[in-house]
Structure formats: C-alpha cells, structure tokens
N, C-alpha and C positions, 0 to 999 in steps of 0.2 A: 608734136609731133615729136618723136626724142631722135635724136642726130645721131646715126654709126658706123659713121664716114673713119672713124678714130676707133670706134673695135676691133676688134682681132677675134675669130672664129682658134675654139683650142682644139678641135679641130680640124679643121681643113689648115692652120695658119693665115690664111683669107682673111680678110678686110672688108670691115661692111656688112658683119652679121653678126651672131650668137651661133655658138654648133649647137644648142637648142636647136634652132629655126637654119641650119646645117645641112643642105640634098645632095653633100656627098655617105655612102659608108661614114658609117664608125671606124675611127683609126685605131688599132690594138696600142695601146699604149707605147711607149720606145725608154726606150734604154733612159735619155736626160729626163724623161716624166719622175722614172724610178731614181733617178741619182740626187734629185732638186724634191721629191719628200722622203727618201731617207737620209738630205742633209737638212733641212728643215724638222724634221723628230728629232738628231742627233742636235741641234739649238734648241731647241726647248724643254727636252733632256739633260743637257747641261745652267741652263739658266738665264740662256738667253732670249732676251725681248724680244719674242717680232712682232712687224708692222702687219697695220687690219689687212692689206694683200698675201701676203706671207698665213698669215691666222687662216684666211677666208680656202684662200686655193687650200693648205693642207687637212682641211676636213675635207 
C-alpha cells in the first residue's frame, strides 16, 4: 500500500491524493502555473540543467 499523506494534489492543492484521483472539478491553470512553465523553458533554452522534478513537470 502506498502512503499518500505527503502527496499534494496539483488540482486542488490538498494533501493525500493526486490530481487524477481528485473529486473536485478541474481547475483552470493560473498565472503562477504559466509563469513557472515559462521559467523552466527559458532555463532549458539557456542550457541550464533542470533537475528530475523540474524536467518531469515541464512535460
């Protein structure tokens, strides 16, 4: 059994489940999401090595 207590949902930002298991309606991606995505893309273009978490999130 996987312990989900430390896992945060990207949809509702609550702990204990992941977005695909979230019972709340899908949330529109906000400005912070797009700002983070753009920053990661710019870092990659500049040749800055992304860590595994950043690389997975960017996709």
